C-alpha positions in Angstrom: 7.0 -17.8 28.8 6.1 -21.5 29.2 8.7 -24.0 28.1 6.0 -26.7 27.5 5.7 -27.1 23.7 2.2 -26.7 22.3 0.2 -29.7 21.2 1.2 -29.5 17.6 5.0 -29.2 18.4 4.7 -32.1 20.8 2.9 -34.2 18.2 5.6 -33.4 15.6 8.3 -34.5 18.1 6.6 -37.9 18.2 7.8 -38.4 14.7 11.4 -38.8 16.0 10.3 -42.1 17.6 10.6 -45.3 15.6 7.6 -46.6 17.6 5.5 -43.7 16.3 6.5 -44.2 12.7 6.0 -48.0 12.9 2.6 -47.9 14.6 1.3 -45.0 12.4 2.3 -47.0 9.3 0.5 -50.1 10.7 -2.6 -48.1 11.5 -2.7 -46.5 8.1 -2.4 -50.0 6.5 -5.1 -51.3 8.8 -7.5 -48.4 7.9 -7.0 -49.0 4.2 -7.5 -52.8 4.6 -10.7 -52.3 6.6 -12.0 -49.9 4.0 -11.1 -52.2 1.1 -12.8 -55.2 2.8 -15.9 -53.1 3.4 -16.0 -54.2 7.0 -19.1 -52.5 8.5 -21.5 -52.9 11.3 -25.0 -52.9 10.1 -27.8 -51.2 12.0 -31.5 -51.2 11.3 -33.1 -50.1 9.1 -30.4 -49.5 6.4 -27.5 -47.8 8.3 -23.9 -48.9 8.3 -20.9 -47.9 10.4 -17.5 -48.4 8.9 -14.8 -49.3 11.4 -11.8 -47.8 9.6 -12.1 -44.5 11.5 -10.9 -46.3 14.7 -7.4 -46.6 13.1 -7.3 -42.9 12.4 -8.6 -42.1 15.9 -5.8 -44.3 17.4 -3.2 -42.3 15.6 -4.6 -39.1 16.9 -4.9 -40.4 20.4 -1.4 -41.9 20.6 0.6 -39.4 18.6 -1.3 -36.1 18.3 -2.9 -33.9 15.7 0.3 -33.3 13.6 0.9 -37.0 13.1 -2.8 -37.7 12.6 -3.1 -35.0 9.9 -0.1 -36.5 8.0 -1.6 -39.9 8.5 -4.9 -38.6 7.0 -3.0 -37.5 3.8 -1.3 -40.9 3.5 -4.5 -42.8 4.2 -6.5 -40.9 1.6 -3.8 -41.0 -1.1 -2.7 -44.6 -0.6 -6.3 -45.7 -0.3 -7.1 -44.1 -3.6 -4.1 -45.7 -5.3 -4.7 -49.2 -3.7 -8.4 -49.2 -4.7 -7.2 -49.2 -8.3 -8.6 -45.7 -8.8 -12.0 -47.3 -9.2 -13.6 -44.3 -7.5 -13.0 -42.1 -10.5 -10.7 -39.1 -10.7 -8.8 -38.0 -7.6 -10.4 -35.1 -5.8 -8.2 -33.2 -3.2 -11.2 -32.1 -1.2 -11.5 -35.6 0.4 -7.8 -35.3 1.4 -8.6 -32.0 3.1 -11.4 -33.9 5.0 -9.0 -36.6 6.1 -6.6 -33.9 7.4 -9.4 -32.1 9.3 -10.5 -35.4 10.8 -6.9 -36.0 12.0 -6.8 -32.6 13.5 -10.0 -33.3 15.6 -8.8 -36.8 16.7 -5.5 -35.3 17.9 -7.1 -32.2 19.6 -9.7 -34.2 21.5 -7.8 -37.4 22.4 -4.0 -36.6 22.6 -1.9 -37.3 24.7 -3.8 -40.5 25.3 -6.7 -38.7 27.1 -9.8 -40.8 26.8 -13.1 -40.2 28.4 -16.7 -40.5 27.3 -16.9 -36.7 26.9 -13.8 -36.6 24.8 -15.1 -39.4 22.6 -18.4 -37.6 22.1 -16.6 -34.3 21.3 -14.3 -35.9 18.8 -16.9 -37.9 17.0 -19.5 -35.0 17.0 -16.9 -32.6 15.5 -16.0 -35.1 12.8 -19.7 -35.9 12.0 -20.6 -32.2 11.8 -17.6 -30.6 10.2 -16.2 -33.4 8.1 -19.1 -35.7 7.2 -22.0 -33.2 7.1 -20.0 -30.1 6.2 -16.9 -30.8 4.0 -18.0 -34.1 2.4 -21.4 -32.8 1.5 -19.7 -29.8 -0.2 -17.3 -32.2 -2.1 -20.3 -34.4 -3.2 -22.0 -31.2 -4.4 -18.9 -30.1 -6.4 -18.1 -33.5 -7.9 -21.6 -34.9 -8.3 -23.5 -31.8 -9.2 -26.2 -32.5 -6.7 -28.1 -29.8 -4.8 -26.7 -29.0 -1.3 -30.2 -29.1 0.2 -31.0 -32.6 -1.1 -27.7 -33.9 0.1 -28.0 -32.3 3.6 -31.6 -33.7 4.0 -30.1 -37.2 3.8 -26.7 -36.7 5.5 -27.7 -34.8 8.6 -30.2 -37.4 9.9 -27.9 -40.2 9.1 -24.9 -38.7 10.9 -27.0 -37.7 13.9 -28.6 -41.2 14.2 -25.2 -43.0 13.9 -23.4 -40.7 16.4 -24.3 -42.6 19.6 -23.3 -46.0 18.2 -20.0 -44.5 16.8 -19.2 -42.9 20.1 -19.6 -46.2 21.9 -17.5 -48.0 19.3 -14.9 -45.2 19.6 -14.7 -45.2 23.4 -14.4 -49.0 23.8 -12.1 -49.3 20.7 -9.7 -46.7 22.1 -9.7 -48.4 25.6 -8.5 -51.5 23.9 -5.8 -49.5 21.9 -4.6 -48.0 25.2 -4.3 -51.4 26.8 -2.4 -52.8 23.8 -0.1 -49.7 23.7 0.7 -49.9 27.4 1.6 -53.6 27.0 4.2 -52.8 24.3 7.8 -53.0 25.6 9.1 -49.6 26.6 5.7 -47.9 26.4 5.2 -45.1 29.0 2.1 -46.1 30.9 2.0 -42.8 32.9 0.0 -40.9 30.3 -2.3 -43.9 29.8 -3.1 -44.0 33.4 -3.5 -40.3 33.6 -5.8 -40.4 30.6 -8.5 -42.2 32.6 -8.9 -39.3 35.0 -9.0 -36.6 32.3 -12.4 -35.0 31.7 
């Protein structure tokens, strides 16, 4: 029997590190701040890419799926509270979406394994399962709109934005890896190994 802990146990063990707790809290705060400021990249004709997802991806890449799923819960709940609850009543479905996104970030990018294919896989899973799948279902439940009408708008939008989001994710995470490796006491071994991973 292998003595190597599985990816979820490894990720949970990251929580013993002060570095993990501090950086995760910082990235959660950054995500909420970016969302509240409405910082977006505008693309023609009327498409926008929010950049808050990069903070979530960084948590998953640096500390794994367990930490990223917990960060997803915190980001969703704190984001709701900080926004002054202006989004209406709290709906737990969106928290489930944030947890699922954290799972995908961690499974594809941890431990600090970054490649173009992993960036494509992570973002494609999130666009399909979280954005098109779960969020469309929650919009149908909370807004009373027909699933077909929602999907007709959401599928093309998510597919069109995917290439730009992948580019943003890949280069954003390269910057995160460099910054993380520059921190005092950071183990650069996994960062260097991550460049060779498929």
